[in-house]
C-alpha positions in Angstrom: -106.9 31.7 -66.1 -103.8 34.4 -67.9 -101.6 33.9 -64.2 -101.8 30.5 -64.4 -100.7 29.9 -67.7 -97.8 32.5 -66.9 -97.2 31.1 -63.8 -96.6 27.9 -66.5 -94.9 30.3 -69.1 -92.0 31.0 -66.3 -91.1 27.9 -64.5 -90.6 25.9 -68.2 -88.2 28.9 -68.5 -87.1 28.7 -65.5 -86.4 25.3 -66.7 -84.3 26.1 -69.5 -82.1 28.5 -67.6 -81.0 25.4 -64.8 -80.5 23.0 -68.4 -78.7 25.5 -69.6 -75.9 26.2 -66.3 -76.2 22.8 -65.6 -74.8 22.3 -70.0 -72.3 24.7 -69.2 -71.2 23.6 -65.6 -70.6 19.7 -66.8 -67.6 21.9 -69.1 -65.8 23.1 -65.7 -63.9 20.7 -63.6 -64.6 21.0 -59.6 -67.9 22.7 -60.5 -69.8 19.0 -60.1 -68.5 18.7 -56.5 -69.7 22.5 -55.7 -73.6 22.2 -53.7 -74.7 25.3 -56.0 -74.3 23.1 -59.1 -75.5 19.7 -57.0 -79.1 20.6 -56.3 -78.9 22.4 -59.7 -78.5 18.8 -61.2 -80.6 17.0 -58.6 -83.1 19.2 -59.6 -82.4 18.9 -64.2 -81.4 15.4 -63.1 -85.9 14.6 -62.3 -86.4 15.7 -66.4 -83.3 14.3 -68.4 -82.6 11.0 -67.0 -85.9 9.8 -68.8 -84.2 11.4 -71.7 -81.1 9.3 -71.8 -82.6 5.8 -70.5 -84.8 5.8 -73.5 -81.6 7.3 -75.5 -79.7 4.4 -74.1 -82.6 1.6 -75.1 -83.2 3.0 -78.6 -79.4 4.3 -80.3 -77.5 2.9 -77.9 -74.3 4.0 -76.2 -73.3 7.9 -78.1 -70.1 9.8 -77.5 -72.3 13.4 -77.1 -75.4 13.8 -74.6 -78.1 15.1 -77.4 -81.0 14.9 -73.7 -80.5 18.3 -73.2 -81.5 19.5 -77.0 -84.5 17.1 -76.7 -85.3 18.9 -73.0 -85.6 21.6 -75.1 -87.3 20.6 -78.3 -90.1 19.2 -75.3 -89.9 22.3 -73.2 -90.6 24.4 -76.8 -94.2 22.4 -77.2 -95.2 22.1 -74.1 -94.5 26.8 -74.6 -96.2 26.9 -77.6 -99.2 25.1 -76.3 -99.6 26.3 -73.0 -99.5 30.0 -74.8 -102.4 27.7 -77.1 -104.2 27.2 -74.4 -104.7 30.5 -71.9 
């Protein structure tokens, strides 16, 4: 049972790492067309797009995208739940 918790915890850490890479790479011109960034963007967009949609519906069009920060908070809460359960 502890192995499942460990694997979930590591997968959530991997997701955090991918979001950080996407955030940093989005500031660098020309990186968005590289295949590696496209792969990361497709992976993280599954988690970020619902948050972006929710934020757009509630707050309208914002200049700064806070969806990665909200995703980090959600991941942190889920990590704490995983630690407490397993």
